[in-house]
C-alpha positions as CSV (number, residue, x, y, z in Angstrom):
1,M,86.6,46.4,21.5
2,N,86.3,43.4,18.7
3,E,86.5,44.6,15.4
4,N,84.4,41.4,14.2
5,Y,81.7,42.3,16.4
6,N,78.4,42.9,14.5
7,P,75.6,44.2,16.6
8,S,72.9,43.8,14.5
9,E,73.8,40.3,13.2
10,R,74.5,39.5,17.1
11,R,71.0,40.5,18.0
12,T,69.5,38.7,14.9
13,K,71.4,35.5,15.7
14,G,70.0,35.4,19.3
15,G,73.1,34.8,21.1
16,R,73.4,31.0,19.8
17,D,76.8,32.0,18.1
18,R,78.4,33.4,21.5
19,N,79.3,30.3,23.0
20,S,80.7,28.4,19.8
21,R,82.9,31.6,19.7
22,G,83.7,31.5,23.2
23,S,84.7,28.0,23.1
24,Q,87.2,28.5,20.1
25,K,89.1,31.6,21.7
26,T,92.5,30.9,24.0
27,T,94.2,33.2,25.8
28,K,98.2,33.4,25.2
29,S,98.9,32.4,28.8
30,L,96.5,29.3,28.4
31,Q,98.6,28.4,25.4
32,A,101.6,28.8,26.7
33,S,100.8,26.5,29.8
34,N,99.3,24.2,27.6
35,V,102.4,24.0,25.7
36,H,104.9,24.2,29.0
37,N,102.5,21.2,30.3
38,S,102.7,19.0,27.4
39,A,106.5,18.7,27.5
40,S,106.2,17.0,30.9
41,G,103.7,14.4,29.5
42,Y,100.3,16.4,30.9
43,T,98.2,18.2,28.3
44,V,94.8,20.0,29.4
45,D,92.4,20.4,26.6
46,L,92.1,24.2,26.2
47,N,87.9,23.6,24.5
48,K,86.9,21.6,28.0
49,M,88.7,24.3,30.3
50,S,86.6,26.9,28.7
51,G,83.6,25.0,28.1
52,Q,83.2,24.5,32.0
53,K,82.9,28.2,32.5
54,Q,80.4,28.8,30.0
55,G,76.8,28.9,30.6
56,R,74.0,26.5,31.5
57,G,73.1,26.2,27.3
58,S,76.6,25.0,26.3
59,A,76.5,22.3,29.2
60,V,73.0,20.7,27.0
61,V,74.4,21.4,24.0
62,G,77.9,19.4,25.3
63,E,75.8,16.6,26.8
64,A,74.2,16.3,23.5
65,N,77.1,16.1,21.9
66,S,78.9,13.7,24.6
67,S,75.7,11.8,24.2
68,E,76.4,11.1,20.2
69,E,80.1,10.9,20.9
70,I,79.5,8.0,23.3
71,Q,76.8,6.3,20.8
72,A,79.6,6.6,18.0
73,L,81.9,5.3,20.3
74,S,80.1,2.5,21.4
75,K,79.6,1.8,17.4
76,E,83.1,1.4,17.0
77,I,83.6,-0.9,19.8
78,T,81.0,-3.3,18.5
79,D,82.4,-3.2,15.3
80,M,85.9,-3.5,16.3
81,N,84.0,-6.6,18.9
82,L,82.9,-8.3,16.1
83,S,86.1,-7.7,13.7
84,V,88.0,-9.4,16.5
85,D,85.6,-12.4,16.6
86,L,86.1,-13.2,12.9
87,L,89.8,-12.8,13.1
88,E,89.6,-15.1,16.3
89,K,87.3,-17.8,13.9
90,E,89.4,-17.3,11.0
91,R,92.8,-17.8,13.2
92,D,90.9,-21.3,15.0
93,F,89.9,-22.4,11.1
94,Y,93.8,-21.9,10.1
95,F,95.1,-23.4,13.4
96,A,92.8,-26.7,12.6
97,K,93.9,-26.9,9.2
98,L,97.6,-27.0,10.0
99,R,97.4,-29.2,13.5
100,D,95.9,-31.9,10.8
101,I,98.5,-31.4,8.3
102,E,100.9,-31.9,11.3
103,I,98.7,-34.8,12.4
104,L,99.2,-36.6,9.3
105,C,102.5,-36.2,8.9
106,Q,103.5,-37.5,11.9
107,T,101.5,-40.8,11.3
108,P,103.9,-43.6,11.2
109,E,103.3,-44.4,6.9
110,L,104.1,-41.3,5.9
111,E,106.7,-39.8,8.6
112,D,110.0,-40.5,6.7
113,L,108.9,-39.3,3.5
114,P,110.7,-36.6,2.2
115,M,107.6,-34.4,1.7
116,A,106.4,-35.0,5.1
117,V,109.7,-34.0,6.6
118,A,110.0,-31.0,4.5
119,I,106.2,-29.5,5.6
120,K,108.0,-30.5,9.3
121,K,110.6,-28.3,8.9
122,I,108.3,-25.4,7.9
123,L,105.8,-25.8,10.8
124,Y,108.3,-26.6,13.3
125,A,110.7,-23.5,12.3
126,A,111.8,-21.6,15.5
127,D,110.7,-17.9,14.0
128,T,108.9,-17.0,10.8
129,K,111.6,-16.3,8.3
130,E,112.2,-17.5,4.3
131,S,114.7,-19.7,5.3
132,A,112.5,-22.4,6.6
133,L,110.9,-22.6,3.7
134,E,114.4,-22.4,1.4
135,E,115.5,-25.3,4.0
136,A,112.8,-27.1,2.9
137,Q,112.9,-26.8,-0.9
138,E,116.4,-27.7,-0.4
139,Y,115.8,-31.0,1.7
140,L,113.1,-31.9,-0.9
141,S,115.7,-31.5,-3.9
142,E,118.5,-33.3,-2.3
143,A,115.7,-36.0,-1.7
144,I,114.4,-36.3,-5.1
145,Y,118.3,-36.1,-6.7
146,T,118.6,-38.9,-4.1
147,A,115.8,-41.0,-5.1
148,E,117.1,-40.2,-9.2
149,T,120.1,-41.4,-8.8
150,E,119.7,-44.4,-6.7
151,V,116.9,-45.4,-9.7
152,E,119.4,-45.0,-12.3
153,S,122.1,-47.3,-10.2
154,E,119.6,-49.7,-10.3
155,V,119.3,-49.7,-13.7
């Protein structure tokens, strides 16, 4: 017999607590089975298994919980879809800005300017690495130095 069983408390609760306690308990054989199966990648939710054996009263509670869970998950999906939409709009906004900069740098009047060349080096870098920025800055420094030496030699 269960040492924690209190018949007076049991009568006053009207049996409502019985199902919730029963669903929390698992036998050693079920625990061993769960541990064995989890190694193979197959797991069983012990609460769901014990819930199937319970009476009709817990099924109604289970349906209510399922309904609440479905509503919560639906709200989460809606929030995530909204977040995805906002992120896609932001991505498109910044992509359009970069495309405008690229078009500006490709205009014949600006195409050979050191700044336009440096910007194109960053835009056309194969992968996201800091060396693209460093390479562009190095190119600008060389171009500025070359321009300064040419001006000094003319004077």
